[in-house]
C-alpha positions in Angstrom: -90.1 -56.9 80.2 -90.0 -55.4 76.6 -91.4 -52.0 75.7 -94.6 -52.4 73.7 -94.8 -50.4 70.5 -98.2 -48.6 70.5 -98.5 -49.2 66.8 -98.4 -52.9 67.3 -100.8 -53.1 70.2 -103.6 -55.7 69.6 -107.0 -55.9 71.1 -108.1 -59.4 72.1 -111.8 -60.1 71.6 -113.1 -62.5 74.2 -116.4 -64.3 73.4 -118.3 -67.0 75.0 -117.6 -70.4 73.5 -120.3 -71.5 71.1 -120.6 -74.4 68.8 -119.5 -73.5 65.3 -122.0 -74.2 62.6 -121.3 -77.0 60.2 -119.9 -75.2 57.1 -118.4 -78.2 55.3 -119.7 -78.3 51.7 -121.3 -81.5 50.5 -120.6 -83.0 47.1 -123.9 -81.6 45.9 -123.0 -78.1 47.0 -119.7 -78.3 45.3 -121.3 -79.6 42.1 -123.9 -76.9 42.0 -121.4 -74.2 42.8 -119.1 -75.4 40.0 -122.1 -75.5 37.6 -123.2 -72.0 38.5 -119.7 -70.6 38.0 -119.4 -72.5 34.6 -122.7 -70.9 33.3 -121.7 -67.5 34.6 -118.3 -67.5 32.9 -119.0 -69.4 29.7 -121.4 -67.7 27.2 -121.8 -71.0 25.4 -122.2 -73.0 28.7 -125.7 -74.3 27.9 -124.7 -75.6 24.5 -121.6 -77.3 25.9 -123.7 -78.9 28.6 -126.2 -80.1 26.1 -123.4 -81.7 23.9 -121.8 -83.3 26.9 -125.1 -84.9 28.0 -125.8 -86.2 24.5 -122.2 -87.6 24.3 -122.4 -89.2 27.7 -125.8 -90.8 27.0 -124.6 -92.1 23.7 -121.4 -93.5 25.1 -123.0 -95.1 28.2 -126.0 -96.4 26.2 -123.7 -97.8 23.5 -121.5 -99.6 25.9 -124.4 -101.1 27.8 -126.0 -102.2 24.5 -122.6 -103.7 23.5 -122.2 -105.6 26.7 -125.7 -107.0 27.5 -127.9 -106.7 24.5 -126.1 -108.4 21.5 -124.7 -111.9 21.3 -120.9 -112.4 21.6 -120.6 -113.6 18.0 -121.9 -110.4 16.4 -120.6 -107.7 18.8 -119.6 -104.4 17.1 -118.8 -101.4 19.4 -119.2 -98.6 16.8 -122.5 -100.1 15.7 -123.6 -100.2 19.3 -122.9 -96.5 19.7 -124.9 -95.7 16.6 -127.8 -97.8 17.8 -127.8 -95.9 21.1 -127.9 -92.6 19.3 -130.9 -93.7 17.3 -132.7 -94.5 20.6 -131.9 -91.0 21.8 -132.9 -89.3 18.5 -136.0 -91.3 17.8 -138.2 -92.2 20.8 -139.9 -94.9 18.9 -136.8 -96.8 17.6 -136.8 -99.2 20.6 -140.1 -100.7 19.4 -138.3 -102.8 16.8 -136.1 -104.6 19.3 -137.0 -108.3 19.4 -135.3 -109.6 22.7 -135.9 -108.7 26.3 -132.3 -107.8 27.0 -132.2 -105.4 24.0 -135.5 -103.8 25.2 -134.2 -103.5 28.7 -131.3 -101.3 27.5 -133.2 -99.5 24.7 -136.2 -98.2 26.8 -134.1 -96.2 29.4 -132.0 -94.7 26.6 -135.2 -93.6 24.7 -136.5 -92.1 27.9 -133.3 -90.2 28.4 -133.5 -89.1 24.7 -137.0 -87.6 25.4 -135.6 -85.6 28.3 -132.6 -84.5 26.2 -134.8 -83.2 23.4 -137.1 -81.5 25.8 -134.1 -79.7 27.2 -132.9 -78.9 23.7 -136.3 -77.4 22.8 -136.4 -75.3 26.0 -132.9 -73.9 25.4 -133.7 -73.1 21.8 -136.9 -71.4 22.9 -135.0 -69.3 25.4 -132.4 -68.4 22.8 -135.0 -67.3 20.2 -137.0 -65.4 22.9 -133.8 -63.6 24.1 -133.0 -62.6 20.5 -136.5 -61.3 19.8 -136.4 -59.4 23.1 -133.0 -58.0 22.1 -134.4 -56.8 18.7 -137.5 -55.3 20.3 -135.3 -53.3 22.7 -133.3 -52.0 19.8 -130.0 -53.5 20.6 -129.0 -54.0 17.0 -127.0 -51.5 15.0 -129.0 -49.1 12.8 -128.2 -49.7 9.1 -129.2 -46.2 7.8 -127.1 -43.7 5.8 -127.4 -40.0 5.3 -130.1 -39.9 8.0 -131.1 -37.3 10.6 -130.1 -38.3 14.1 -132.1 -36.8 17.0 -130.5 -37.1 20.4 -133.0 -36.7 23.2 -136.6 -37.7 23.9 -138.6 -34.6 24.9 -141.9 -32.8 24.2 -140.3 -31.5 21.0 -139.2 -34.8 19.6 -142.4 -35.9 18.0 -143.2 -32.4 16.5 -139.7 -32.3 15.1 -140.1 -35.7 13.5 -143.4 -34.6 12.0 -141.8 -31.5 10.5 -138.9 -33.5 9.1 -141.4 -36.0 7.6 -143.2 -33.2 5.9 -139.9 -31.8 4.6 -139.1 -35.3 3.1 -142.5 -35.3 1.4 -142.3 -31.8 -0.1 -138.6 -32.1 -1.0 -138.7 -35.6 -2.4 -136.2 -36.9 0.1 -136.0 -40.4 1.4 -134.0 -39.4 4.5 -134.6 -41.7 7.5 -134.9 -40.3 11.1 -133.1 -42.1 14.0 -133.9 -41.2 17.6 -131.6 -41.9 20.5 -133.5 -41.3 23.7 -133.2 -42.2 27.3 -136.7 -43.7 27.4 -137.3 -47.4 26.8 -137.7 -48.2 23.1 -141.1 -49.7 23.5 -142.3 -46.5 25.2 -140.9 -44.3 22.4 -142.4 -46.5 19.7 -145.8 -46.4 21.4 -145.8 -42.6 21.7 -144.8 -42.3 18.0 -147.5 -44.7 16.9 -150.1 -42.8 19.0 -149.2 -39.3 18.1 -147.7 -39.8 14.7 -149.2 -42.8 12.9 -147.7 -44.2 9.8 -149.9 -42.3 7.3 -148.7 -39.0 8.9 -145.1 -39.9 8.3 -145.5 -39.8 4.5 -143.2 -42.8 4.0 -140.4 -41.5 6.2 -138.7 -44.3 8.2 -138.4 -43.6 11.9 -136.1 -45.8 14.0 -135.7 -45.5 17.8 -132.9 -46.6 20.0 -132.7 -46.4 23.8 -129.3 -45.1 25.1 -127.2 -42.2 26.2 -125.5 -39.6 24.1 -122.5 -39.8 26.4 -121.9 -43.3 25.3 -119.8 -43.9 22.2 -121.2 -47.4 21.8 -124.8 -45.9 21.8 -123.8 -43.4 19.1 -122.3 -46.2 17.0 -125.5 -48.1 17.6 -127.3 -45.3 15.8 -124.7 -45.0 13.0 -123.8 -41.5 14.0 -120.8 -41.6 11.7 -123.1 -42.0 8.7 -125.6 -39.3 9.7 -126.1 -36.2 7.7 -127.3 -34.0 10.6 -127.4 -34.5 14.3 -129.9 -32.6 16.4 -129.1 -32.5 20.2 -132.3 -31.6 22.0 -132.3 -29.8 25.4 -133.5 -32.2 28.1 -136.4 -31.4 30.4 -134.2 -30.2 33.3 -133.4 -26.8 34.8 -131.8 -24.5 32.2 -128.3 -24.7 33.7 -128.3 -28.5 34.0 -129.9 -29.0 30.6 -127.3 -26.8 28.8 -124.4 -28.5 30.7 -125.6 -31.8 29.3 -126.0 -30.4 25.7 -122.6 -28.8 25.8 -120.9 -32.0 27.0 -122.7 -34.0 24.3 -121.6 -31.5 21.6 -117.9 -31.6 22.8 -118.1 -35.4 22.6 -119.5 -35.3 19.0 -117.1 -32.6 17.9 -114.1 -34.6 19.1 -115.2 -37.9 17.5 -113.2 -38.3 14.2 -115.7 -40.6 12.7 -118.7 -38.2 13.0 -118.9 -35.9 10.0 -122.5 -34.6 10.4 -123.6 -31.1 11.0 -124.5 -30.7 14.7 -127.4 -28.6 15.9 -127.3 -27.9 19.6 -130.5 -26.7 21.3 -129.7 -24.6 24.4 -132.1 -23.4 27.0 -130.2 -20.2 27.9 -129.4 -17.5 25.3 -126.3 -16.6 27.2 -124.9 -20.1 26.7 -124.9 -19.7 22.9 -121.8 -17.5 23.2 -120.2 -20.2 25.3 -120.2 -22.4 22.3 -118.8 -19.8 20.0 -115.4 -21.5 20.1 -116.7 -24.4 18.2 -119.5 -22.7 16.3 -119.3 -22.5 12.5 -117.0 -24.7 10.4 -114.9 -27.0 12.4 -111.3 -27.6 11.2 -111.1 -30.8 9.2 -109.3 -33.7 10.7 -105.9 -34.8 9.5 -105.6 -37.2 6.6 -104.5 -40.0 8.9 -107.6 -39.7 11.0 -109.8 -39.6 7.9 -108.1 -42.7 6.5 -108.6 -44.4 9.8 -112.3 -43.3 9.8 -112.8 -44.4 6.2 -111.8 -48.0 7.1 -114.2 -48.1 10.0 -117.0 -50.7 9.8 -119.4 -47.9 10.6 -118.4 -45.9 7.4 -120.5 -46.2 4.3 -119.5 -47.9 1.1 -121.5 -45.2 -0.8 -119.0 -43.1 -2.7 -121.3 -40.0 -2.8 -121.8 -40.3 1.0 -118.0 -40.5 1.5 -117.7 -37.1 -0.3 -120.3 -35.7 2.1 -118.5 -37.2 5.1 -115.2 -35.6 4.0 -116.7 -32.1 3.8 -116.2 -29.5 6.6 -118.9 -29.9 9.2 -120.6 -27.2 11.2 -122.0 -26.8 14.7 -124.9 -24.4 15.3 -125.9 -23.6 18.9 -129.5 -22.2 19.0 -131.7 -21.0 21.8 -135.0 -22.1 20.4 -136.9 -20.8 23.4 -135.6 -17.3 22.7 -136.7 -17.7 19.0 -140.2 -18.8 20.1 -140.4 -15.8 22.4 -139.5 -13.4 19.6 -142.2 -14.9 17.4 -144.7 -14.5 20.2 -143.8 -10.9 20.6 -144.1 -10.4 16.9 -147.6 -11.9 17.1 -148.7 -9.5 19.8 -147.2 -6.4 18.0 -147.6 -7.3 14.3 -149.9 -10.3 13.8 -149.4 -10.3 10.0 -145.7 -10.9 10.5 -146.2 -14.1 12.3 -148.6 -15.5 9.6 -145.8 -15.2 7.1 -143.2 -16.4 9.5 -145.1 -19.6 10.2 -145.4 -20.3 6.5 -141.7 -19.7 6.1 -140.9 -22.1 9.0 -143.2 -24.8 7.7 -142.4 -27.1 4.8 -145.8 -27.0 3.1 -145.5 -23.5 1.6 -142.8 -21.1 0.7 -139.6 -21.2 2.8 -136.0 -19.8 2.9 -133.7 -21.7 0.6 -130.0 -21.4 -0.2 -128.6 -22.5 -3.5 -125.4 -22.1 -5.5 -125.9 -20.9 -9.1 -122.6 -21.1 -11.0 -124.0 -19.1 -13.9 -124.7 -16.1 -11.7 -121.1 -15.7 -10.5 -119.9 -12.2 -11.4 -123.3 -10.5 -11.4 -124.6 -8.0 -8.9 -127.3 -8.7 -6.3 -129.5 -5.9 -7.7 -130.0 -8.0 -10.8 -131.1 -11.0 -8.8 -134.2 -9.3 -7.4 -135.7 -9.1 -10.9 -134.3 -12.3 -12.3 -136.5 -14.9 -10.6 -140.2 -14.8 -11.5 -141.0 -17.7 -9.2 -138.9 -16.7 -6.1 -137.9 -13.7 -4.1 -134.1 -13.3 -3.8 -133.4 -11.7 -0.4 -129.8 -12.3 0.5 -126.5 -14.1 0.0 -124.5 -16.7 2.0 -121.0 -15.3 1.4 -117.8 -17.5 1.7 -115.0 -15.5 3.3 -111.3 -15.9 2.4 -110.8 -17.5 5.8 -113.2 -20.3 4.9 -115.9 -19.1 7.2 -119.3 -18.0 5.9 -121.6 -15.1 6.7 -125.2 -14.4 5.8 -126.1 -11.1 4.2 -129.9 -10.3 4.2 -130.8 -7.6 1.7 -127.1 -6.7 1.0 -126.1 -3.5 -0.9 -127.2 -3.7 -4.6 -123.6 -3.5 -5.9 -122.6 -6.7 -4.0 -121.1 -9.1 -6.5 -121.8 -12.8 -6.4 -118.5 -14.7 -6.1 -117.5 -18.3 -6.5 -119.0 -20.4 -3.7 -121.7 -17.8 -2.7 -125.2 -19.2 -2.3 -128.2 -17.2 -3.2 -130.9 -16.8 -0.4 -134.4 -16.9 -1.8 -138.0 -17.5 -0.7 -139.6 -20.1 -2.9 -141.9 -23.1 -2.8 -139.2 -25.8 -3.4 -135.8 -26.2 -5.1 -137.3 -27.2 -8.4 -139.9 -24.4 -8.6 -137.6 -21.6 -9.5 -134.7 -20.8 -11.8 -133.2 -17.7 -13.3 -135.1 -16.2 -16.2 -133.5 -15.9 -19.6 -134.0 -12.1 -19.6 -133.8 -9.6 -16.7 -137.0 -7.8 -15.8 -136.4 -4.1 -16.3 -138.6 -2.0 -14.0 -140.3 1.0 -15.6 -139.6 4.5 -14.4 -139.8 4.5 -10.6 -141.1 7.7 -9.1 -139.1 9.3 -6.3 -140.4 8.1 -2.9 -137.8 9.9 -0.8 -140.4 12.2 0.7 -142.8 9.5 1.5 -142.5 8.5 5.2 -142.7 4.9 6.2 -145.2 3.7 8.7 -144.4 5.2 12.1 -143.7 2.9 15.0 -146.6 3.0 17.6 -146.3 4.1 21.2 -147.6 1.1 23.2 -148.2 0.1 26.7 -147.2 -3.6 27.0 -147.8 -6.0 29.9 -145.6 -9.2 30.2 -146.9 -11.8 32.6 -144.2 -14.2 33.8 -140.4 -14.2 33.5 -137.6 -16.0 31.6 -133.9 -15.7 32.2 -133.3 -14.5 28.7 -136.3 -12.1 28.6 -133.9 -9.1 28.1 -133.5 -10.1 24.5 -137.3 -10.0 24.1 -137.4 -6.6 25.8 -134.9 -5.3 23.2 -137.2 -6.6 20.4 -140.2 -4.8 21.9 -138.0 -1.7 22.2 -137.0 -1.8 18.5 -140.7 -2.1 17.5 -142.2 0.8 19.5 -141.6 4.6 19.6 -140.5 6.8 22.5 -142.9 7.1 25.4 -143.8 3.4 25.3 -143.8 1.4 28.6 -143.3 -2.3 29.3 -144.6 -3.7 32.6 -143.4 -7.0 33.9 -145.6 -8.9 36.4 -144.0 -12.0 38.0 -143.3 -13.8 41.2 -139.6 -13.1 40.7 -138.4 -10.2 42.9 -137.4 -7.1 40.9 -133.8 -7.1 42.1 -133.4 -10.6 40.5 -134.8 -9.7 37.1 -132.4 -7.5 35.2 -129.0 -6.0 35.6 -128.9 -2.5 37.1 -127.4 -1.0 33.9 -130.0 -2.6 31.6 -132.0 0.1 29.8 -134.1 0.5 26.7 -133.9 3.3 24.1 -137.6 3.9 23.5 -139.5 2.3 26.3 -139.4 2.4 30.1 -139.5 -0.8 32.2 -141.6 -1.3 35.3 -141.4 -4.3 37.5 -144.3 -5.5 39.7 -143.9 -8.4 42.2 -147.0 -10.5 42.5 -148.7 -13.8 41.6 -150.4 -13.6 38.2 -153.1 -16.0 39.4 -154.2 -13.6 42.1 -157.3 -11.7 41.0 -156.5 -9.2 43.8 -153.0 -8.5 42.3 -154.4 -8.1 38.8 -157.2 -5.7 39.9 -154.6 -3.4 41.5 -153.0 -3.0 38.0 -154.4 -0.6 35.4 -154.9 -3.5 33.0 -157.3 -1.4 30.9 -154.3 0.8 29.9 -152.3 -2.1 28.3 -152.5 -2.3 24.5 -150.7 -5.6 24.3 -150.6 -8.4 26.9 -148.1 -11.3 26.6 -148.5 -14.2 29.0 -145.7 -16.7 29.5 -145.7 -20.2 30.9 -143.8 -20.8 34.1 -140.7 -22.8 33.1 -140.2 -24.2 36.6 -143.8 -25.6 36.8 -144.0 -26.9 33.3 -146.6 -26.0 30.6 -149.5 -25.6 33.0 -152.2 -24.4 30.6 -154.6 -23.8 33.4 -152.4 -21.1 35.0 -151.8 -19.4 31.7 -155.4 -19.5 30.5 -156.8 -18.5 33.9 -154.5 -15.5 34.0 -155.7 -14.4 30.5 -159.3 -14.9 31.6 -158.8 -12.7 34.7 -157.1 -9.9 32.7 -159.8 -9.9 29.9 -162.6 -9.9 32.6 -161.1 -6.9 34.3 -160.5 -5.0 31.0 -164.1 -5.5 29.9 -165.4 -4.4 33.3 -163.4 -1.2 32.9 -164.5 -0.6 29.3 -161.4 -1.8 27.4 -162.3 -4.3 24.6 -159.6 -3.8 21.9 -156.5 -5.0 23.9 -154.6 -7.9 22.3 -153.9 -10.8 24.6 -151.5 -13.5 23.4 -150.5 -16.5 25.6 -148.2 -19.4 25.5 -150.3 -22.6 25.4 -149.6 -26.1 24.1 -151.7 -27.2 21.2 -155.0 -28.6 22.6 -156.6 -31.8 21.2 -159.9 -30.7 22.9 -161.4 -28.4 20.4 -164.2 -27.4 22.8 -161.7 -26.2 25.3 -159.8 -24.4 22.6 -163.0 -22.5 21.6 -163.5 -21.6 25.2 -160.0 -20.1 25.4 -160.7 -18.2 22.2 -163.3 -16.2 24.0 -160.7 -14.2 25.9 -157.5 -14.9 24.0 -156.6 -13.3 20.6 -154.1 -16.0 19.9 -152.1 -18.7 21.4 -148.5 -19.8 20.7 -147.3 -23.3 21.2 -143.6 -22.9 22.1 -142.7 -26.6 21.6 -144.2 -26.5 18.1 -142.4 -23.3 17.1 -139.1 -24.6 18.5 -139.5 -27.9 16.6 -140.1 -26.0 13.4 -136.9 -23.9 13.9 -134.9 -27.1 14.6 -136.4 -28.8 11.5 -135.3 -25.9 9.3 -131.8 -26.1 10.7 -131.7 -29.9 10.3 -132.5 -29.4 6.6 -129.9 -26.6 6.2 -127.9 -25.3 9.1 -127.2 -22.0 7.4 -130.9 -21.1 7.7 -130.3 -20.5 11.4 -128.4 -17.2 10.8 -131.2 -16.1 8.4 -133.9 -16.6 11.1 -131.7 -14.9 13.7 -131.6 -11.8 11.5 -135.2 -11.6 10.2 -136.8 -12.4 13.6 -135.1 -10.2 16.2 -134.0 -6.7 16.9 -131.4 -6.5 14.1 -131.7 -4.0 11.3 -132.8 -6.8 8.9 -135.8 -7.9 10.9 -139.1 -8.2 9.0 -141.1 -5.0 9.2 -144.8 -4.4 8.5 -145.4 -1.4 6.2 -148.5 0.3 4.9 -148.7 0.2 1.1 -149.5 4.0 1.0 -145.8 4.6 1.7 -145.0 3.1 -1.8 -147.7 4.8 -3.8 -147.0 7.8 -6.1 -147.5 11.3 -4.7 -150.5 11.7 -2.3 -152.8 9.2 -4.1 -154.7 6.7 -1.9 -155.0 4.1 -4.7 -152.9 2.9 -7.6 -152.8 -0.1 -9.9 -149.4 -1.8 -9.9 -147.8 -5.1 -10.5 -145.7 -6.8 -7.9 -142.6 -6.1 -10.0 -143.4 -2.4 -10.0 -144.1 -2.3 -6.3 -140.8 -4.2 -5.7 -138.9 -1.7 -7.7 -140.2 1.1 -5.4 -139.3 -0.9 -2.4 -135.8 -1.4 -3.7 -135.5 2.3 -4.1 -136.1 2.6 -0.4 -133.6 -0.1 0.4 -136.2 -2.8 1.1 -137.3 -6.1 -0.4 -141.0 -7.1 -0.3 -141.5 -10.7 0.6 -145.3 -10.8 1.2 -148.4 -8.6 0.9 -152.0 -8.4 2.0 -154.2 -6.7 -0.5 -158.0 -6.0 -0.5 -158.1 -6.8 -4.2 -156.7 -10.2 -3.4 -159.1 -11.2 -0.7 -157.2 -9.6 2.2 -155.1 -12.7 2.6 -151.3 -12.8 3.2 -149.6 -14.0 0.0 -145.9 -14.9 0.3 -143.9 -14.9 -2.9 -146.8 -14.0 -5.2 -147.0 -16.5 -8.1 -148.0 -14.0 -10.8 -145.8 -11.0 -10.3 -146.9 -9.3 -13.5 -150.6 -9.1 -12.5 -151.8 -5.6 -11.8 -153.6 -5.2 -8.5 -155.4 -2.1 -7.1 -153.5 -1.0 -4.0 -155.5 1.0 -1.5 -155.0 2.4 1.9 -155.1 -0.4 4.5 -153.2 -2.8 2.3 -150.0 -4.1 4.0 -146.6 -5.3 3.0 -144.0 -7.3 4.8 -140.5 -6.1 3.9 -136.9 -6.9 4.7 -135.0 -3.6 5.3 -131.3 -3.2 4.5 -128.9 -2.7 7.4 -127.3 0.7 7.5 -123.5 0.5 6.9 
């Protein structure tokens, strides 16, 4: 006996004997199997089969015709092949045959020809249908240059396209828009046709492609290497997952040597903006070898002007548009006039922020700029640092000198509507206003209904807008210990957390809602934009306030734009205003798509920085203790400059009590009285 190695032990499986099935393949099975493999592995298999059938029928028919149909004395084999081909190509050719033997051969060949051409027509129909289907699904490469590429199909995509179309109209651009979304192309085209018909696009070409931003092939399909700007939208997922996808997409775009476009990354979390600081700003240019390689790519343009654009240094701008929309919403609740001007500056149908390089102004001081443009309001500079980086200065010190490469920040209607005047406006004697106090910040009791992960930034904005003794109450279904960090504190206001369901009338009645001067109602991010929840909460709060004798409280809620005007009028009965966050975020993204440097401007003028727009009473700028004075805008601006401020808009009773941004006739005298308001940009203290 030999010792058995346990590693070599085998288990014998014993089964009852059964009759094995007959698995021998027939000739037909083998032929079908071979034909199936042939079509699966040969793209031109159908065409090869068709040629083979035609050749076989011609050869067989010609040989039969040669042997049986023609007499021995006049036999010609090549001529027989040609005759057989005519029977195949023309189903009526056999009718001219004059003998029975010729007709006996000709008729079967003609019948075979009919089947051959039926098969040919069917294959051609399939090929054409397949090509049309391919084109309808957007599988062909986009042949656009200097276009705006939007990556992502979300609720903000169509509003963003609408704003970019308006920008093309007002700026005279012919810039196409390409959308790369994860939805089917037919669905995207249908939504665009329904929500943004061709007349509302003002001639802007909008092209859609279905694909993934994580695929280099899909990016090439959209001619990403020829795009001017790429906007990466945040997908409709949880904030953490959405930002992870956006960051991954941005890293892919940043590391692609062929892509030279500015990249705008929309992030859901404000904290994640700092995570992209390593690649924010101007990216280092790629080496000459990579540029030469990219310039020979078939996806690079032959346009010499575009090649200059593609060789420039690109920028990546991460932006938390949700945070920006929240800031604007808070401004609407605290200072309604500020938001009226802000919306005009964000839209492309009125005045807006513009950055432009003026070589003739190099060497002059910023203080001269304020009185040099009769059709614009200079309010800052985009400075180029020695390191190559850039920074935005809003209302810089008056002695700041404009250097080579600096761009002047102005508020104007369009790029062609303003230019430096031949002579500088010299303001008259400006009375001393040092003893005149500016409008004091109010002491407010604010209620915030709902919660966002980045709400701490909004709380700081409220804190910078109120005086000491103010209070902010937060009502949400998030437990207080999960809201803010333990060391988070405000300078002027105290924070109170209340755990409860905003839809519960019982919870709301337990609150002193009549004591709140301002009420801000947020949509629940996890449940989506449920307008019923937001509107019902607002209705409950207004109902309780009126019952308790409070009618002057301001209630602002996040609500999507309603197509039902009747429902919108009903909401207006208990809401002072609504803010559509998707619309605001789309406007911010559109401004960045037109000029990425505008992002740093918006961050400064809408926030808790020292340059944020401030609402002031005109009485702070009038001479002495008078309550009325006739002044031109130039004279009023000179008094604001003395206080370190720049006026960008005003609301004057003599001008219909309407907000006017960048007044067209700055030399017209208006009667300024108590109650008139100004919107100013203060200078940051050094």
